[in-house]
C-alpha positions in Angstrom: 172.8 141.2 154.6 176.2 141.5 152.8 178.9 139.4 153.9 182.3 140.7 155.4 185.4 139.8 153.2 186.6 137.2 155.7 183.2 135.6 155.5 183.0 135.7 151.8 186.7 133.9 151.8 185.4 131.3 154.1 182.3 130.5 152.1 184.3 130.3 149.0 186.8 128.0 150.8 183.9 125.8 152.1 182.1 125.7 148.7 185.4 124.6 146.9 185.9 121.9 149.5 182.3 120.8 149.2 182.0 120.5 145.6 185.4 118.7 145.5 184.4 116.3 148.0 181.4 115.5 146.2 183.3 115.1 142.8 186.3 113.4 144.2 184.1 110.8 146.1 182.0 110.0 143.2 184.3 109.8 140.3 187.8 109.7 141.9 190.6 112.1 142.0 192.1 111.3 138.8 188.8 111.9 136.9 188.1 115.3 138.3 189.7 118.5 136.7 190.2 121.9 138.2 188.1 123.5 135.6 185.2 121.5 136.6 185.6 122.1 140.3 185.7 125.8 139.7 182.7 125.9 137.3 180.5 123.8 139.7 181.6 126.0 142.5 180.8 129.0 141.0 184.1 130.8 141.3 187.1 131.8 139.3 190.2 129.8 138.7 192.1 132.7 140.7 189.7 132.2 143.8 190.5 128.5 143.9 194.2 129.5 143.6 193.9 132.1 146.5 192.8 129.2 148.9 194.7 126.3 147.5 198.2 125.7 145.7 196.5 123.3 143.3 194.3 120.3 143.1 196.4 118.1 145.4 196.2 120.8 148.1 192.5 121.0 147.7 192.3 117.2 147.9 194.2 117.3 151.0 191.5 119.7 152.7 188.7 117.1 151.5 190.7 114.3 153.0 191.2 115.9 156.3 187.4 116.8 156.5 186.6 113.2 155.8 189.0 111.9 158.4 187.7 114.3 161.0 184.3 113.3 160.3 185.0 109.7 160.8 187.3 110.4 164.0 184.1 112.3 165.4 182.0 109.3 164.7 184.4 107.0 166.2 184.8 109.3 169.3 181.0 109.5 169.6 180.5 105.6 169.6 183.4 105.2 172.1 182.1 107.9 174.5 178.7 106.4 174.6 180.2 103.4 176.2 180.9 103.5 180.2 184.1 101.2 180.4 187.4 101.4 178.3 186.9 97.9 177.0 183.4 98.8 175.5 184.8 102.0 174.3 187.4 100.2 172.2 184.9 97.7 170.9 182.5 100.4 169.9 185.1 102.8 168.3 186.6 100.1 166.1 183.2 99.2 164.9 182.1 102.6 164.2 185.3 103.0 162.2 184.6 100.0 160.0 181.0 101.1 159.6 181.9 104.6 158.4 184.7 103.2 156.2 182.1 100.9 154.5 180.5 104.3 153.1 181.8 104.2 149.5 182.7 108.0 149.5 184.6 107.6 152.6 186.5 104.6 151.0 187.3 106.4 147.9 188.6 109.6 149.5 190.3 108.1 152.7 191.5 104.8 151.7 191.9 104.6 147.7 192.9 108.1 146.7 194.2 109.5 149.8 197.6 107.3 149.8 197.7 107.5 146.0 197.3 111.3 145.8 199.2 112.3 148.7 201.8 109.6 149.1 202.0 106.9 151.8 204.2 108.9 154.3 201.8 111.9 154.2 198.7 110.1 154.3 200.0 107.9 157.3 200.9 111.1 159.1 197.4 112.5 158.7 195.8 109.1 159.6 198.1 109.0 162.7 196.9 112.5 163.7 193.1 111.6 163.2 192.5 108.2 164.4 195.7 106.1 165.0 196.7 108.3 168.1 193.2 107.7 169.6 193.5 103.9 169.0 197.0 103.8 170.5 195.8 105.7 173.5 192.7 103.4 174.1 195.2 100.4 173.9 197.8 101.9 176.4 194.8 102.6 178.8 193.6 98.9 178.5 197.1 97.5 179.0 197.7 99.6 182.0 194.5 98.5 183.5 195.3 94.8 182.7 192.6 94.1 180.4 195.2 93.6 177.6 198.4 91.6 178.3 201.3 93.9 178.6 203.0 94.2 175.1 204.4 97.2 172.9 201.5 99.4 171.7 202.9 100.7 168.5 203.0 97.6 166.6 199.6 96.5 168.2 198.1 99.8 167.0 199.4 99.3 163.3 198.1 95.7 163.2 194.7 96.7 164.3 194.7 99.7 162.2 195.9 97.9 159.2 193.4 95.2 159.7 190.5 97.6 160.1 191.7 99.7 156.9 191.9 96.4 154.7 188.4 95.3 155.9 187.1 98.4 154.8 188.6 98.1 151.6 187.6 94.4 151.2 183.9 95.7 151.9 184.4 98.1 148.9 184.7 95.3 146.8 182.2 92.9 148.2 178.5 92.5 147.2 177.2 90.2 150.0 174.1 91.6 152.0 175.9 90.3 155.2 179.4 91.3 154.5 179.4 94.3 156.9 177.7 92.4 159.7 180.1 89.4 159.2 183.1 91.9 159.1 182.0 93.4 162.4 181.5 89.9 163.9 185.2 89.0 162.8 186.4 92.4 164.3 184.7 91.5 167.5 186.3 88.0 167.7 189.7 89.7 166.9 189.3 92.1 169.7 188.3 89.6 172.2 191.2 87.5 171.4 193.4 90.2 173.0 191.4 90.4 176.1 193.0 88.8 179.2 191.1 85.9 180.6 
């Protein structure tokens, strides 16, 4: 059945993002050219420029897709728990586990800040994950599970610790490194909990 123009445009856009994601994740942003993306997508350069201003904007679309998928995994893990404390623990563990995927690391944590710049990357991170972490911490403070304190610095400290842990996992080679990282994260979170 023939596609409408809108369906064809959306198909082209999805194809460009999917191909770019595979290439960026496997080789890194700097090693991939637009000509290769166009060729592997089976579209013209004009079609690419119809959807994206250039390679950086295409990368932004890939990064957003990766961030949204990680956020969905975190939300699903948290939603599977019944109480706010368990939700925080499960969500944080899901983030580290998702971030241990080399493709996620490359796009989200290595190339993301380098390609888009720290401020833009940080704004995207805030919109997809840091905001949810802040909301969870606020609820736990309001319930008295965590001692009263400013939420913003705590959110940034925990987010930074988890991002660094994932970057460390990218360079580590030990078979128990993910399990050890999750255990350390659990101990860190437990230290926040009021006795």
